[in-house]
C-alpha positions, 0 to 999 in steps of 0.5 A: 021383346024390343024390335031390335031383339026380334031382329037380330033373332031373325037374322040369327035363325037366317043364318042358321038356315044360310048353313043348313042350305049351303051343306044340303048344297054341298051333299047334293053336289057330292051325290052328283059326282058319285052318280057321274064320274068326274075328272079332277078338274071338273071337280075342282071347277065345281068346287070353285063355282059353289064356292063363289055361290056360297059367297054370294049366298051369305053376302046376299044373307047379310045384306038383305038381313042386316043392311050388310052388317057384317056380325059375329053371330052371322058367322056362328049362325052358319056354323051351327047350321052347318053343324047342325045338318052334318049331324042331322045327317050322320043320324040318318045316315047310321039308321040306313047304314043299319038298316041295309045291313039287316035287310042284306043279312036277310037276303033282300039285297043282293051283290053282283058278282 
């Protein structure tokens, strides 16, 4: 395999990992919002900061791994990473939901009323 092909595969892999990381960070932000109640303006400010940080992360990844040349497969890799993380998250969420429902039916989880 030639060095150019290796570099492009590395770039695509970095793009996929960037997409995974961006969705993972946003999921963490959503969990934080569920734990700590927020007003609408605070949610908007957090989203603005997240998207500014996401743009900087993507720019940095493209600049460092591909000398700043924008390639369509970079964005395809980011979208693939986001989609993969979303599928993994959905899979584990279904498993945890089923597990918690089974525990709840056996009386191990109680609800405060």
